[in-house]
C-alpha positions in Angstrom: -10.2 -15.5 -12.6 -13.5 -16.1 -10.8 -16.2 -13.5 -11.4 -18.3 -14.5 -8.4 -18.0 -11.6 -6.0 -19.2 -12.8 -2.6 -17.1 -12.4 0.5 -16.4 -16.1 1.2 -16.1 -17.6 -2.3 -12.5 -18.3 -3.5 -10.8 -16.1 -6.0 -8.2 -17.3 -8.5 -5.6 -14.7 -9.3 -4.4 -14.3 -12.9 -1.2 -16.3 -12.0 -3.3 -19.3 -10.9 -3.0 -18.7 -7.1 -6.3 -19.4 -5.3 -7.4 -17.3 -2.4 -9.9 -18.8 0.0 -12.0 -15.7 0.3 -12.1 -12.0 -0.7 -10.6 -10.4 2.4 -7.1 -8.8 2.3 -5.1 -7.5 5.2 -4.1 -4.2 3.8 -0.8 -2.4 4.5 -0.4 -0.7 7.9 2.9 0.5 9.2 3.0 -0.3 12.9 6.3 1.7 13.1 7.7 -1.0 15.4 10.8 -2.1 13.4 14.3 -1.4 14.6 15.9 1.9 13.8 17.9 0.3 11.1 14.7 -0.9 9.4 15.3 -4.5 10.5 12.3 -6.6 11.4 11.9 -6.7 15.2 10.5 -9.4 17.5 7.5 -7.2 18.0 6.9 -7.1 14.2 7.0 -10.9 14.1 4.6 -11.3 17.1 2.2 -8.9 15.5 2.3 -10.8 12.1 1.9 -14.2 13.8 -1.2 -13.1 15.6 -2.8 -12.1 12.3 -1.5 -15.0 10.2 -5.0 -16.4 9.9 -6.8 -13.1 9.4 -7.0 -13.0 5.6 -5.7 -15.2 2.7 -3.8 -12.3 1.2 -1.7 -10.1 3.4 0.3 -7.0 2.5 3.0 -5.6 4.7 3.3 -2.0 5.7 5.5 0.1 3.4 9.1 -1.1 3.0 11.4 1.6 1.7 13.7 0.8 -1.3 16.1 3.7 -0.6 16.8 5.7 2.6 16.0 9.0 0.8 12.5 7.7 0.2 11.9 6.6 3.8 8.5 7.7 5.2 8.4 6.4 8.7 11.1 6.3 11.3 10.6 2.6 12.2 9.4 1.2 8.9 10.7 -1.9 7.1 14.0 -1.5 5.2 14.1 -3.3 1.8 17.1 -1.4 0.6 19.9 -3.6 2.0 20.9 -7.2 1.6 21.4 -7.5 5.4 17.7 -7.1 5.9 16.8 -10.3 4.0 17.1 -12.6 7.0 14.6 -10.6 9.1 12.3 -10.2 6.1 12.4 -13.9 5.7 11.3 -14.4 9.3 8.5 -11.9 8.6 7.3 -13.8 5.5 7.3 -17.1 7.5 5.3 -15.5 10.3 2.7 -14.1 7.9 2.4 -17.3 5.9 2.3 -19.7 8.9 -1.4 -20.5 8.4 -1.3 -20.7 4.6 -1.8 -17.0 3.7 0.0 -15.4 0.9 2.3 -12.5 2.1 3.2 -9.6 -0.1 5.9 -7.1 0.6 4.9 -3.5 -0.3 7.8 -1.5 -1.8 7.7 2.3 -1.7 9.7 5.5 -2.3 8.0 8.3 -0.5 9.4 11.2 -2.5 8.6 14.7 -1.3 6.5 13.2 1.5 9.5 11.2 2.9 9.1 12.7 6.3 11.8 10.7 8.1 14.3 11.3 5.2 13.5 15.0 5.6 14.3 14.9 9.3 17.5 13.0 8.6 18.8 14.8 5.5 17.1 18.2 5.7 15.6 17.9 2.2 13.7 15.4 0.0 13.6 14.5 -3.7 10.8 14.9 -6.2 10.2 15.3 -9.9 10.6 19.1 -9.8 12.1 21.6 -7.4 9.7 23.0 -4.8 9.8 25.1 -1.6 7.5 23.7 1.1 6.7 25.0 4.6 5.6 21.9 6.4 6.6 20.2 8.7 9.2 23.0 8.6 10.6 25.1 5.7 12.5 22.9 3.3 13.3 22.2 -0.3 12.3 19.5 -2.7 15.3 18.8 -4.9 14.7 17.7 -8.5 15.9 14.3 -9.3 18.5 13.9 -12.2 18.0 11.3 -14.8 20.9 9.3 -13.3 19.2 9.4 -9.9 15.9 8.3 -11.4 17.8 5.3 -13.0 19.2 4.5 -9.6 15.7 4.6 -8.0 14.4 2.2 -10.7 17.2 -0.1 -9.9 16.4 0.1 -6.2 13.0 -1.3 -7.0 14.6 -4.1 -8.9 17.1 -4.9 -6.1 14.3 -4.8 -3.5 12.2 -7.2 -5.6 15.2 -9.6 -5.6 15.3 -9.4 -1.8 11.6 -10.0 -1.6 12.0 -13.2 -3.6 15.0 -14.3 -1.6 13.1 -13.7 1.6 10.3 -16.1 0.6 7.4 -13.7 0.2 4.6 -14.8 -2.1 4.7 -11.6 -3.9 5.6 -7.9 -4.2 3.4 -4.8 -4.4 4.6 -1.6 -6.0 2.7 1.4 -4.5 2.2 4.7 -6.2 -0.8 5.6 -4.1 -1.4 8.7 -1.9 1.3 10.9 -3.5 4.3 8.6 -3.3 7.1 9.3 -5.8 5.7 7.3 -8.7 2.4 9.2 -8.5 4.1 12.6 -8.4 5.8 11.9 -11.7 2.4 11.1 -13.2 0.8 14.3 -11.8 0.9 17.7 -13.4 0.7 19.2 -9.9 4.2 18.1 -9.0 5.9 17.2 -12.3 7.0 20.4 -14.1 10.2 18.9 -15.7 10.8 18.9 -19.5 13.0 15.8 -20.0 12.1 12.2 -20.8 10.3 11.9 -17.5 8.6 15.3 -17.8 5.1 16.7 -18.0 5.0 17.3 -21.8 2.9 14.3 -22.6 1.0 11.5 -20.9 3.7 9.1 -22.1 6.5 11.1 -20.5 4.6 11.4 -17.2 3.9 7.6 -17.3 7.5 6.7 -18.1 8.7 6.1 -14.5 5.7 3.9 -13.6 6.2 1.8 -16.7 10.0 1.5 -16.4 9.8 0.3 -12.8 7.2 -2.3 -13.7 9.0 -3.4 -16.9 12.2 -4.2 -14.9 10.4 -5.6 -11.9 8.5 -8.0 -14.2 11.8 -9.1 -15.8 13.2 -10.0 -12.3 10.0 -11.9 -11.5 10.2 -13.8 -14.7 13.8 -14.7 -14.2 14.0 -15.4 -10.5 10.6 -15.8 -8.8 8.9 -19.2 -8.3 5.7 -20.0 -10.2 2.7 -18.2 -8.8 4.6 -15.2 -7.5 2.2 -12.3 -7.0 2.7 -8.8 -8.6 0.4 -6.1 -7.3 -0.1 -2.4 -8.0 -1.5 0.1 -5.5 -2.7 3.4 -7.0 -4.9 6.4 -6.7 -7.0 6.6 -9.9 -7.4 10.4 -10.0 -5.8 13.4 -8.4 -7.8 16.6 -8.0 -7.5 19.8 -6.0 -10.8 21.6 -6.2 -11.3 22.3 -9.9 -7.7 21.6 -10.7 -6.7 18.2 -12.1 -3.3 16.5 -11.5 -4.5 13.6 -13.6 -8.0 12.3 -14.5 -9.4 8.9 -14.1 -9.3 8.6 -17.9 -5.6 9.3 -17.9 -5.1 6.7 -15.2 -7.0 4.1 -17.2 -4.7 4.8 -20.1 -1.7 4.3 -17.8 -3.1 1.0 -16.6 -3.7 -0.2 -20.2 -0.1 0.5 -20.9 1.0 -1.2 -17.7 -1.0 -4.4 -18.5 0.8 -4.6 -21.8 4.2 -4.9 -20.1 3.5 -6.4 -16.7 1.5 -9.5 -15.5 -0.4 -7.8 -12.7 -2.3 -10.0 -10.3 -4.4 -7.2 -8.7 -4.9 -3.4 -8.6 -5.6 -2.0 -5.1 -7.4 1.4 -5.2 -6.2 3.7 -2.4 -6.6 7.3 -1.6 -7.1 9.8 1.3 -10.3 10.3 3.2 -13.0 8.3 5.0 -14.8 5.4 3.3 -12.5 5.7 0.3 -14.3 2.8 -1.4 -17.2 5.3 -1.8 -15.2 8.0 -3.5 -16.7 9.4 -6.6 -15.0 10.7 -9.7 -14.4 14.5 -9.4 -12.7 15.3 -12.7 -15.0 16.4 -15.6 -15.9 13.9 -18.2 -18.3 11.1 -18.9 -17.5 9.4 -15.6 -17.9 12.4 -13.3 -20.0 11.6 -10.2 -19.7 7.8 -10.6 -18.0 5.6 -8.0 -14.3 5.4 -8.7 -14.4 1.6 -8.0 -17.3 1.2 -10.4 -15.4 2.9 -13.3 -12.2 1.0 -12.7 -14.0 -2.4 -12.2 -16.1 -1.9 -15.3 -13.1 -1.1 -17.4 -10.6 -3.7 -16.0 -12.5 -6.2 -13.9 -12.2 -8.8 -16.7 -8.4 -8.4 -16.9 -7.4 -8.4 -13.2 -8.9 -8.4 -9.7 -9.7 -4.9 -8.3 -9.3 -4.3 -4.6 -11.5 -1.8 -2.8 -10.0 -0.2 0.4 -10.5 2.5 2.9 -13.0 2.7 5.7 -14.3 -0.9 5.3 -14.9 -1.9 8.9 -18.2 -3.8 9.0 -19.6 -6.8 7.2 -22.2 -4.6 5.5 -19.5 -2.2 4.1 -17.4 -5.1 2.9 -20.4 -6.5 1.0 -21.2 -3.0 -0.4 -17.6 -2.5 -1.5 -17.5 -5.9 -3.2 -20.3 -4.8 -5.5 -17.6 -3.0 -7.6 -14.5 -5.0 -6.7 -13.2 -8.5 -6.4 -11.3 -8.1 -3.1 -11.8 -5.9 0.0 -8.7 -4.6 1.8 -8.9 -3.8 5.5 -6.2 -2.7 8.0 -7.4 -1.3 11.3 -10.3 -3.8 11.7 -7.7 -6.6 11.6 -5.5 -4.6 14.0 -8.1 -4.4 16.7 -9.8 -7.8 15.9 -7.7 -10.3 14.0 -10.8 -12.6 13.8 -12.9 -9.9 12.0 -13.5 -12.0 8.9 -13.8 -15.3 10.7 -16.6 -13.8 12.9 -18.4 -12.7 9.8 -18.1 -16.1 8.2 -19.3 -17.9 11.3 -22.3 -15.6 11.9 -20.8 -13.8 14.9 -20.8 -10.3 13.5 -22.1 -9.0 16.9 -18.9 -10.3 18.5 -16.6 -8.1 16.4 -14.6 -5.9 18.8 -13.6 -2.5 17.6 -13.1 -1.0 21.0 -10.0 -2.2 22.9 -8.5 -1.5 26.3 -4.9 -1.3 27.5 -5.2 -4.8 28.9 -6.0 -6.1 25.4 -2.7 -5.0 23.9 -0.7 -8.0 24.9 -3.3 -10.5 23.6 -3.5 -8.7 20.3 0.3 -8.6 20.1 0.2 -4.9 19.5 3.8 -3.6 20.0 4.2 -1.5 23.2 5.5 1.5 21.2 3.4 1.1 18.1 2.0 3.7 15.8 4.3 6.6 16.2 3.3 9.1 13.5 0.5 6.8 12.4 -2.4 7.9 14.8 -3.1 11.1 12.9 -3.7 8.9 9.8 -6.1 6.8 11.8 -7.9 9.9 12.9 -8.2 11.0 9.2 -9.7 7.7 8.1 -11.7 7.1 11.4 -12.0 3.4 10.6 -11.9 2.5 14.3 -13.7 4.4 17.1 -12.1 7.4 18.8 -11.4 5.6 22.1 -9.3 3.0 20.4 -7.4 5.7 18.5 -6.8 7.6 21.8 -5.4 4.4 23.3 -2.9 4.1 20.4 -2.0 7.8 20.8 -0.7 7.1 24.3 1.7 4.5 22.9 3.6 7.2 21.0 5.3 8.2 24.3 6.7 4.7 24.8 9.3 5.0 22.1 12.9 4.4 23.2 16.1 4.4 21.1 16.2 1.1 19.3 
């Protein structure tokens, strides 16, 4: 793995795959798939328009089970019938030589679309929640946990069959995997319970153990295996898990899985500048700095969140090997190219309605997504307001 961390020097992943530069098109759910979760023509046009944007590209969240579905019009990786459309998506994303990675998720207690459909959601432990309306979180049985692990295995097989260059398992931002690791949400007392760090880590490790076995047996050489995670979870003075506990989890994970990158993700603005909040020797340090210092010689670390200028990309790369961007590539697919060719002043972060067609932005994109854009504020408010108007364009698909 290269240790030269400049934006336009190549990077060789642990599996031997070489990336032309350090930019990554990070996951963003356009929410433009068919209601079944099948890839739509709009999805393909959007992907094709950005095929050249970055050498590594990661799809928006694809759900591995309907009970873990977060967005109403997100990708479905839970059924064999979806492989044909996913294959077309992989081809579109890889048309200019980029490596396309399918992100696999189970949203757990934050599975908002599953909640609307079924009236409840699943999590590590029972809970009563009030938003978006009063509902219950049902505790998963061990048999159901086993079925979820197998759903990741089956979705990985579909990813390989579809021709993607890799798969990313995401536990970030309170998805189901993270909630098992967190003492905030995991109060169970069985083999996946909160008694020890090992039991809290078990779900993460079991998923990766079995996904790695499928990759070893069925994937072509150079298949990419990525992990997206939030390195600490705090609520004020309370700690769901500390960065030191996360580092132990990652140590265990690297013993059983051949990871090709770790993407650091969390909530907030300019996430790449987040500092450690939990008490200890690392409190106050940059999260990326701590993780890169500990693991940068073992796998590439990807900084994400609020990186929307050349200067921020360079700043983030000081403690990372890759920089992940989503909304900048949404509004300007040539974002990285303009930086490379000395045209930073030509980067366009403000777009108008007449720009939508040229940018291949689906006419009904971003239902339920704009509030997340507001939260991160990576693009200017006028552009977010334009996307907000697209929410009303949804029709039954």
